[in-house]
Each structure stands twice: as C-alpha cells, then as structure tokens.
C-alpha positions as CSV (number, residue, x, y, z in Angstrom):
1,M,-1.4,-113.0,-193.1
2,S,-0.9,-109.3,-193.2
3,I,2.5,-107.8,-192.3
4,T,1.0,-106.1,-189.3
5,R,-0.5,-109.4,-188.0
6,F,2.8,-111.2,-188.7
7,F,4.9,-108.8,-186.6
8,S,2.2,-108.9,-183.9
9,V,2.5,-112.7,-183.6
10,V,6.3,-112.5,-183.7
11,L,6.4,-109.9,-180.9
12,S,4.0,-112.0,-178.8
13,V,6.2,-115.1,-179.1
14,L,9.4,-113.1,-178.3
15,S,7.7,-111.6,-175.3
16,V,6.7,-115.0,-173.9
17,T,10.2,-116.4,-174.6
18,I,11.9,-113.5,-172.9
19,F,9.6,-113.7,-169.9
20,T,10.1,-117.5,-169.5
21,A,13.9,-117.1,-169.9
22,S,13.9,-114.4,-167.2
23,L,12.0,-116.6,-164.8
24,Y,14.4,-119.5,-165.3
25,A,17.4,-117.1,-164.9
26,Q,16.0,-116.4,-161.5
27,G,15.8,-120.1,-160.5
28,G,12.7,-121.3,-162.4
29,P,9.0,-120.5,-162.4
30,R,7.8,-118.5,-159.4
31,Q,6.6,-120.8,-156.7
32,R,3.0,-120.7,-155.4
33,I,2.4,-119.6,-151.8
34,V,-0.5,-120.9,-149.8
35,N,-1.8,-120.1,-146.3
36,A,-2.5,-123.3,-144.3
37,N,-4.7,-121.4,-141.9
38,N,-7.3,-121.1,-144.7
39,F,-7.5,-124.9,-145.4
40,P,-9.9,-127.3,-143.8
41,G,-8.6,-129.7,-141.1
42,A,-9.2,-130.6,-137.5
43,D,-5.7,-129.5,-136.3
44,I,-2.7,-127.6,-137.6
45,G,-1.1,-130.8,-139.0
46,A,-4.2,-131.6,-141.1
47,K,-4.4,-128.1,-142.4
48,I,-0.7,-128.1,-143.4
49,N,-1.1,-131.5,-145.2
50,A,-4.1,-130.1,-147.1
51,A,-2.2,-127.0,-148.1
52,D,0.8,-129.2,-149.2
53,K,-1.5,-131.3,-151.4
54,S,-3.0,-128.2,-153.0
55,L,0.4,-127.2,-154.3
56,G,0.8,-130.4,-156.4
57,A,4.1,-131.4,-157.8
58,G,5.5,-128.0,-158.5
59,P,7.6,-125.8,-156.2
60,G,5.6,-124.0,-153.5
61,E,5.6,-122.6,-150.0
62,I,3.1,-123.3,-147.2
63,Q,2.8,-120.7,-144.6
64,I,1.2,-121.2,-141.1
65,S,0.9,-118.6,-138.4
66,G,-0.6,-118.1,-134.9
67,G,0.4,-121.4,-133.3
68,G,-1.9,-124.3,-132.5
69,R,-1.5,-128.1,-132.0
70,F,-0.3,-130.9,-134.2
71,D,-2.5,-134.0,-133.7
72,T,-1.7,-135.1,-137.3
73,Q,1.8,-135.8,-138.5
74,V,2.9,-133.5,-141.3
75,V,4.6,-134.8,-144.5
76,I,6.1,-132.1,-146.7
77,S,6.2,-133.1,-150.4
78,P,9.3,-132.7,-152.6
79,G,9.9,-129.1,-153.8
80,H,7.8,-127.5,-151.0
81,T,8.8,-125.3,-148.0
82,L,6.9,-125.1,-144.8
83,R,7.3,-121.6,-143.3
84,L,6.3,-120.8,-139.7
85,K,5.3,-117.2,-139.0
86,G,5.0,-116.9,-135.3
87,G,3.2,-118.8,-132.5
88,V,3.7,-121.8,-130.2
89,Y,3.0,-125.1,-131.9
90,K,2.4,-127.9,-129.5
91,S,2.1,-131.6,-130.4
92,T,0.4,-134.9,-129.5
93,V,1.7,-136.7,-132.6
94,P,2.9,-140.2,-131.7
95,G,6.2,-139.6,-133.6
96,A,7.9,-136.6,-135.2
97,S,5.6,-133.7,-135.8
98,I,7.1,-132.9,-139.3
99,L,8.6,-135.3,-141.9
100,L,10.6,-133.6,-144.7
101,S,10.8,-135.3,-148.1
102,D,13.7,-134.8,-150.4
103,N,14.2,-131.2,-151.7
104,T,12.2,-129.6,-148.9
105,A,12.7,-127.0,-146.2
106,L,11.3,-126.1,-142.8
107,V,12.0,-122.4,-142.0
108,A,10.8,-119.8,-139.6
109,D,10.6,-116.1,-139.8
110,S,11.9,-115.7,-136.2
111,W,12.4,-117.5,-132.9
112,E,8.9,-116.4,-132.0
113,S,7.9,-119.5,-134.0
114,V,8.2,-122.3,-131.4
115,L,7.9,-126.1,-132.1
116,E,7.5,-128.1,-128.9
117,E,8.1,-131.8,-128.4
118,T,5.2,-134.1,-128.6
119,T,3.6,-135.2,-125.3
120,A,2.6,-138.6,-126.8
121,A,3.4,-141.8,-124.9
122,N,6.9,-143.1,-124.7
123,D,6.0,-146.8,-124.6
124,S,9.5,-148.4,-125.2
125,N,12.9,-146.8,-125.4
126,G,11.6,-143.5,-126.7
127,L,9.2,-145.0,-129.2
128,N,5.5,-145.0,-129.4
129,N,4.1,-148.6,-129.8
130,R,1.4,-147.7,-132.3
131,T,3.7,-146.0,-134.8
132,G,7.1,-147.3,-133.8
133,Q,8.4,-143.7,-134.2
134,S,10.4,-141.6,-131.8
135,V,8.4,-139.3,-129.6
136,F,11.5,-137.2,-128.8
137,T,12.0,-136.2,-132.4
138,I,10.3,-133.0,-133.7
139,V,11.5,-132.9,-137.3
140,Q,13.0,-135.7,-139.3
141,G,13.9,-136.7,-142.9
142,R,11.0,-138.8,-144.2
143,A,13.3,-141.5,-145.7
144,G,15.0,-142.1,-142.3
145,A,11.6,-142.2,-140.5
146,L,10.3,-144.9,-142.9
147,R,13.5,-146.9,-142.6
148,N,16.6,-146.0,-140.6
149,G,19.6,-145.9,-142.9
150,D,17.9,-144.9,-146.1
151,L,19.2,-141.9,-148.1
152,S,17.6,-138.5,-148.3
153,M,18.6,-135.4,-150.2
154,N,18.5,-131.6,-150.0
155,I,16.8,-130.8,-146.7
156,R,17.0,-127.5,-144.9
157,V,15.9,-126.6,-141.3
158,E,16.5,-123.0,-140.6
159,G,15.6,-120.4,-138.0
160,V,13.2,-122.5,-135.9
161,H,12.9,-122.4,-132.1
162,F,12.6,-126.0,-130.8
163,R,11.5,-126.4,-127.2
164,G,11.2,-129.2,-124.7
165,A,7.8,-130.2,-123.4
166,R,8.3,-133.7,-122.1
167,S,9.0,-134.9,-118.5
168,D,11.2,-137.9,-119.5
169,F,14.6,-138.1,-121.1
170,N,16.4,-140.0,-123.9
171,S,19.9,-140.2,-125.2
172,A,19.4,-142.2,-128.4
173,H,16.9,-140.1,-130.5
174,Q,17.3,-136.6,-131.8
175,T,15.2,-133.4,-131.8
176,V,16.3,-132.7,-135.4
177,S,17.2,-135.9,-137.1
178,L,18.9,-135.4,-140.5
179,G,19.8,-139.1,-140.9
180,N,21.8,-140.1,-144.0
181,C,21.1,-136.9,-145.9
182,H,23.1,-135.5,-148.8
183,N,23.4,-131.7,-149.1
184,C,21.5,-130.9,-145.9
185,E,21.6,-128.0,-143.5
186,A,20.4,-127.1,-140.0
187,S,21.2,-123.4,-139.4
188,R,20.3,-120.5,-137.1
189,N,18.0,-122.6,-135.0
190,W,17.5,-122.4,-131.2
191,L,17.1,-125.7,-129.2
192,E,15.9,-124.9,-125.7
193,N,15.5,-127.4,-122.9
194,T,14.9,-130.3,-125.3
195,R,15.1,-133.7,-123.6
196,T,17.3,-135.8,-125.9
197,I,20.1,-135.4,-128.5
198,G,19.9,-132.0,-130.2
199,I,20.8,-132.2,-133.9
200,Q,22.3,-135.3,-135.4
201,A,23.6,-136.1,-138.9
202,G,24.2,-139.7,-139.9
203,G,21.9,-142.7,-139.8
204,G,22.5,-146.4,-140.0
205,A,25.1,-147.8,-142.4
206,M,23.4,-151.2,-143.0
207,Y,22.2,-150.2,-146.5
208,G,25.5,-148.6,-147.6
209,H,24.5,-145.0,-147.1
210,F,25.9,-142.1,-145.1
211,A,25.3,-138.4,-144.7
212,K,27.3,-136.2,-147.1
213,N,27.9,-132.5,-147.3
214,V,26.1,-131.6,-144.1
215,R,26.2,-128.1,-142.5
216,I,25.2,-127.5,-138.9
217,N,26.1,-123.9,-138.4
218,D,25.1,-120.8,-136.3
219,N,22.7,-122.6,-134.0
220,L,22.0,-121.8,-130.3
221,F,21.7,-124.7,-127.8
222,T,20.4,-123.9,-124.4
223,G,19.8,-126.6,-121.7
224,V,19.8,-129.5,-124.1
225,A,19.6,-132.7,-122.0
226,S,21.9,-135.0,-124.0
227,Q,24.5,-134.6,-126.7
228,N,23.9,-131.3,-128.2
229,L,25.3,-131.9,-131.7
230,A,26.2,-135.3,-133.0
231,F,27.9,-136.8,-136.1
232,T,27.7,-140.6,-136.5
233,N,27.9,-141.6,-140.2
234,V,29.1,-138.6,-142.2
235,V,31.4,-138.0,-145.1
236,G,31.9,-134.3,-145.6
237,G,30.4,-132.2,-142.8
238,E,30.8,-129.1,-140.7
239,A,29.7,-127.7,-137.4
240,R,30.7,-124.0,-137.2
241,R,29.9,-121.0,-135.1
242,N,27.4,-122.8,-132.9
243,R,26.9,-121.7,-129.3
244,F,26.2,-124.0,-126.4
245,Q,24.9,-122.8,-123.0
246,R,23.7,-124.3,-119.7
247,M,23.9,-127.8,-121.2
248,G,22.3,-130.8,-119.4
249,Q,19.3,-131.0,-117.1
250,V,18.9,-132.2,-113.5
251,G,17.9,-135.9,-113.6
252,G,18.9,-136.2,-117.2
253,P,21.7,-138.2,-118.9
254,G,25.3,-137.0,-119.1
255,V,26.3,-134.7,-122.0
256,S,29.2,-134.7,-124.4
257,V,28.4,-131.3,-126.0
258,I,29.8,-132.0,-129.6
259,D,30.0,-135.7,-130.2
260,V,31.7,-137.4,-133.2
261,E,31.0,-141.0,-132.4
262,P,30.4,-143.4,-135.3
263,N,28.7,-146.8,-134.8
264,T,30.0,-150.1,-136.1
265,G,30.3,-150.0,-139.9
266,D,29.8,-146.2,-140.1
267,S,32.0,-143.8,-142.0
268,I,33.6,-140.6,-140.7
269,D,35.7,-138.5,-143.1
270,D,36.3,-134.8,-143.7
271,L,34.6,-133.2,-140.7
272,L,35.3,-129.7,-139.6
273,I,34.3,-128.6,-136.1
274,S,35.3,-124.9,-135.8
275,D,34.6,-121.6,-134.1
276,N,32.1,-123.0,-131.7
277,I,31.6,-121.7,-128.1
278,I,30.9,-124.1,-125.3
279,E,29.9,-122.2,-122.1
280,A,29.7,-124.9,-119.3
281,E,30.1,-122.5,-116.4
282,E,26.4,-122.5,-115.6
283,S,25.6,-126.0,-116.9
284,A,23.3,-128.3,-114.9
285,A,24.5,-130.2,-111.9
286,D,22.8,-132.6,-109.5
287,A,23.7,-134.9,-106.7
288,G,25.9,-136.9,-109.1
289,G,27.9,-133.8,-110.1
290,P,28.0,-131.8,-113.3
291,K,25.9,-133.2,-116.2
292,T,28.4,-132.1,-118.8
293,T,31.0,-134.9,-119.1
294,N,33.0,-133.6,-122.1
295,G,33.2,-130.5,-124.3
296,I,34.1,-132.0,-127.7
297,V,34.5,-135.8,-128.3
298,V,36.1,-137.6,-131.2
299,N,35.5,-141.3,-130.5
300,N,36.5,-144.1,-132.9
301,G,35.9,-146.8,-130.4
302,N,33.7,-148.9,-132.7
303,P,35.0,-150.6,-135.8
304,T,34.3,-148.2,-138.6
305,K,34.4,-148.4,-142.4
306,I,36.6,-145.3,-142.6
307,F,37.8,-142.8,-140.0
308,A,39.8,-139.9,-141.3
309,R,40.3,-136.1,-141.6
310,V,38.6,-134.8,-138.5
311,R,39.6,-131.2,-137.6
312,V,38.8,-129.5,-134.3
313,E,39.8,-125.8,-134.7
314,R,39.4,-122.5,-133.0
315,N,36.7,-123.6,-130.6
316,T,36.3,-122.0,-127.1
317,I,35.5,-124.3,-124.2
318,L,34.8,-122.7,-120.8
319,G,34.6,-125.2,-118.0
320,Y,34.2,-124.2,-114.4
321,N,33.8,-120.5,-113.6
322,K,37.2,-119.4,-112.5
323,H,35.7,-117.2,-109.7
324,K,33.4,-119.9,-108.2
325,A,33.9,-123.2,-106.4
326,G,31.8,-126.1,-107.7
327,G,28.7,-126.0,-109.7
328,G,28.3,-126.4,-113.4
329,G,31.5,-127.1,-115.3
330,I,32.8,-130.1,-117.3
331,I,33.6,-133.1,-115.2
332,F,36.0,-135.1,-117.5
333,A,37.7,-133.5,-120.5
334,G,37.5,-130.3,-122.6
335,I,38.5,-132.2,-125.8
336,L,38.6,-136.0,-125.8
337,L,40.2,-138.1,-128.5
338,R,39.4,-141.7,-127.9
339,T,40.8,-144.4,-130.2
340,A,41.1,-141.6,-132.7
341,K,43.5,-141.4,-135.6
342,G,44.6,-138.6,-137.9
343,T,42.6,-135.9,-136.0
344,I,43.9,-132.3,-135.9
345,V,43.2,-130.3,-132.8
346,S,44.4,-126.8,-133.4
347,S,44.1,-123.3,-132.1
348,N,41.4,-124.0,-129.5
349,K,41.0,-122.3,-126.1
350,V,40.2,-124.5,-123.1
351,H,39.6,-122.9,-119.8
352,R,39.4,-124.6,-116.3
353,V,38.7,-128.2,-117.2
354,T,40.3,-131.0,-115.2
355,R,41.7,-132.6,-118.3
356,G,42.0,-129.9,-120.9
357,I,42.9,-132.2,-123.8
358,L,42.9,-135.9,-123.3
359,V,44.1,-138.5,-125.9
360,D,43.5,-142.0,-124.9
361,Y,42.5,-145.6,-125.7
362,Q,45.3,-146.2,-128.3
363,S,44.8,-143.0,-130.3
364,T,47.5,-142.5,-132.9
365,G,48.6,-140.1,-135.6
366,N,46.8,-137.1,-134.1
367,V,48.2,-133.6,-134.0
368,I,47.6,-131.3,-130.9
369,E,49.0,-127.9,-131.8
370,N,48.8,-124.2,-131.0
371,N,46.1,-124.6,-128.4
372,L,45.7,-122.3,-125.3
373,L,45.0,-124.2,-122.1
374,E,44.3,-122.0,-119.1
375,D,43.8,-123.2,-115.6
376,C,43.5,-126.8,-116.7
377,G,44.5,-129.8,-114.7
378,S,44.4,-130.8,-111.1
379,G,46.5,-132.6,-108.5
380,S,46.5,-135.8,-110.5
381,T,45.7,-134.7,-114.0
382,G,47.3,-132.5,-116.6
383,A,46.4,-129.8,-119.0
384,I,47.3,-132.2,-121.8
385,M,47.3,-135.9,-121.2
386,L,48.2,-138.9,-123.4
387,E,47.1,-142.3,-122.0
388,D,47.9,-145.6,-123.8
389,S,48.4,-143.6,-127.0
390,S,51.4,-143.5,-129.3
391,G,52.7,-141.8,-132.4
392,N,50.9,-138.5,-131.7
393,T,52.4,-134.9,-132.0
394,V,51.9,-132.3,-129.3
395,R,53.5,-129.0,-130.3
396,G,53.2,-125.2,-130.0
397,N,50.6,-125.3,-127.2
398,T,50.5,-122.7,-124.4
399,L,49.7,-123.9,-120.9
400,R,49.3,-121.4,-118.1
401,S,47.7,-120.7,-114.7
402,T,46.1,-117.4,-113.8
403,P,46.3,-115.9,-110.3
404,D,42.6,-115.0,-110.0
405,N,41.5,-118.7,-110.4
406,V,39.5,-119.7,-107.3
407,Y,41.8,-122.8,-107.2
408,P,45.2,-121.5,-108.2
409,L,47.1,-124.4,-110.0
410,G,50.5,-123.0,-110.1
411,D,52.9,-125.3,-112.0
412,R,50.2,-128.0,-112.1
413,G,48.5,-126.0,-114.8
414,R,51.5,-126.5,-117.1
415,L,51.6,-130.3,-117.1
416,I,51.7,-132.5,-120.2
417,L,51.4,-136.1,-118.9
418,Q,52.0,-139.4,-120.6
419,G,50.8,-142.6,-119.0
420,G,50.1,-146.3,-119.6
421,G,51.6,-147.7,-122.7
422,S,52.2,-144.3,-124.4
423,R,55.3,-144.1,-126.5
424,N,56.9,-142.4,-129.5
425,N,54.9,-139.3,-129.1
426,R,56.5,-136.1,-130.3
427,I,56.2,-133.4,-127.6
428,E,58.0,-130.3,-128.7
429,N,58.0,-126.5,-128.6
430,N,55.3,-126.1,-126.0
431,P,56.3,-122.8,-124.2
432,N,56.6,-123.2,-120.4
433,A,55.2,-126.7,-120.4
434,L,56.3,-129.3,-117.8
435,V,56.4,-132.7,-119.5
436,H,56.2,-135.9,-117.5
C-alpha cells in the first residue's frame, strides 16, 4: 500500500471514530423522527402505532399534529417519544388512549395540544367490560395496565393539556396513572375538568413493588373532579410548585386536593410536598356544600409496610374567600394528619379554613412548626387542633384574625385545641396563641 493510500485510510478511520465519539458524548446516536400523519391507519391511534413500529428498537420520536380521534389504543415502544404538536385529540378507546412502555415519553409542544377522556362505555366501576381497562384514564404506564402492581421504569409525561369529556364521575382511577414507576415524571401539564383522580403515583403492593423517585411538579389543575394529586405506594417522591384552582365539580365526589393515602401493605417514605398553591375560594359547591373536603391530607389509616419522612412545607392553602359569605371553600381541614407519624408540617400558609391544621386518629411524633394560620377556626373549632393524638410537637406557629374577614373571628382565630385522649403534646412558643 502506498504511503498516500495508508494515510488516507488512517484519516478515514479517525474521522469515523471522532464522529462516533462526538455523537455518544451528546447522549448517543441521533434519534430518528417520523411524522405519524404520513403513515397509514384508520385513525390517529393506528397511525401512531404504525409510526412507532417503523422506528424499530432504536431511539426515536413520533410526531403527530392537527388533532383527530383515537379509536385504537396506542402503545409506545421502549426508547420512543410521542410528541403532540397542536390540535384536539378525542377518543373512543375502551381504556387508556396511550400506554407508555419503559424508557418512553409523552410530551407536547404547548397546551394547544389537548388529549380528551375517552367516551367509551363505563360498564362496571369505571371499567370497560370488553377490555377490563379504565375508561377514565388517558395515559398509563403499560406495565400497570397489563397487571396492577407491576414495575415500570423511566416514564415522562410533560406539557400536555388533559381535558374532561365524560358525563360520569369516578374516584378510583386516574387521568395520568404512573403506577409503580421508578424514575418517572409528570411535569408542566394542565388537567382541566377531568372526571376522576388527576395524577397518581403508586400502584398495588401485592408483587412487592412501589413507585420510586417520582416527580410531579409545575402542573396546573383546574376543576379536577376528585383527588387532584395522589401518592399511594411511593418511596422517594415530590410534588412541588403545582397550582390547584376551582377544584371539584357539581354532582361529583368530594375532593382532598393533595392526598397521601397508602393502601394496606403499601410503602410511604421520603415524600416532599412543597411550594404548592391551593386556591379553593372558587371551588365547586352544590346542595351538599363545598366539594373540596381537605387541602392536603397525610393519612396512614391502613396498615402499611412503612410510613416515614413525609414533609409538607411552604404550601399556600386558601379556603373561603375572606370577603364573601359561603360558596367554594374547604369544608373540613386545610392540612389533615390522620393516623400519621413522623410528618413535618412547616412554613405553610393556611387562610380561612374551619380547621386550619388538624391532627387526629392517634397521630404521633409529628411536628407542626412555623406555619401561618389566618382567619382559621370557628365557634367550635380551632386554627390548630389535636384530637386523640399524643406525642406531637406544635411550635413557632402564628395564629391571627384579620379585621376585613367577612366573619371576624377575634380571639377564636388564635385557638389551639386538644381533645379526646390527646396527651403529652409539646405546645410551645406559638405567638399570641390561646391553648385549650
């Protein structure tokens, strides 16, 4: 081989090596992008599935635009992203419209991309008899859809506008169902007038799995009919900077806006609920009263495998409108700890709720500190209440009434009340509080 030919070959090999190294330095080979609108299929779902299949086993992105209707359930394969690029997407799928395998994402370019609930038949407790799947769920981890309790990995749902389309209600299924997912995220989504639980992390514990490292952040919830955000079986999770408005719907179930409520055998450990805003002043009300029962609930009423390290910090909870009588509001508690232990409730602001912070049903070892409770309480309730609960600490909280409240509370807005079998609670250094 000539010297010229030799150096040509060497340079060619070096060029390929450097190009390949550069690609992997940027996260691997560049993924393929396909437009599902260009694929054959009788409906949007069939087109997306065809596009997904065309990508094969490598990384890739499927784009869809312009809206349409899902008659076929979509299954996104591992390594693929489904990107919505504007339009209203309706559904008749007898189950979730979109199932996400491990290592997948559903993302939208803007909230102009709307995914509506299916209008398929609710034959039994929110399920379609033909498929056995929830008709209230729009997107779900594929593993949990095949068998509740199974483990899934690395799923992201981001920037999507989910909207209600059904006439019935449910309070067991979820619009966005993450299940027992490790390293999963639901962020910057908008849930509008959906008819069941909004976003939930945690599935069944019967196979030994739980959700882990879950982030539910920066979402907007408007008019969600049941619990807006729920944790059931989660080790390592956070709900931060979410905003909740006009929660509940007339004729729908009651709403605990953020609900930490494990089922029997579940695990709850290392959860952070922080910097969320709950605006209940214009929430739904019907003949039975306000639909919003509680703002934030930490409920360990079922026998769990583990329950530890829940932190509720720097949240703002606005109950009744201080300038209006009746309508909207939160009917029971701003923050409720029920049979809870080791929970820290710190630096929250609760305004005009009949029970600002309630600790009950033998809760123990909880710390309630540095919270601001404004215009909370009533003739028979207090801003902070401990019922049948012992060994808790209540310190550094500010309780006050404001003169422009439509129902001025006076000294009643400064009450810390203990009742039932409560004992050995440390109540100290709460400025201006009246302790009974």
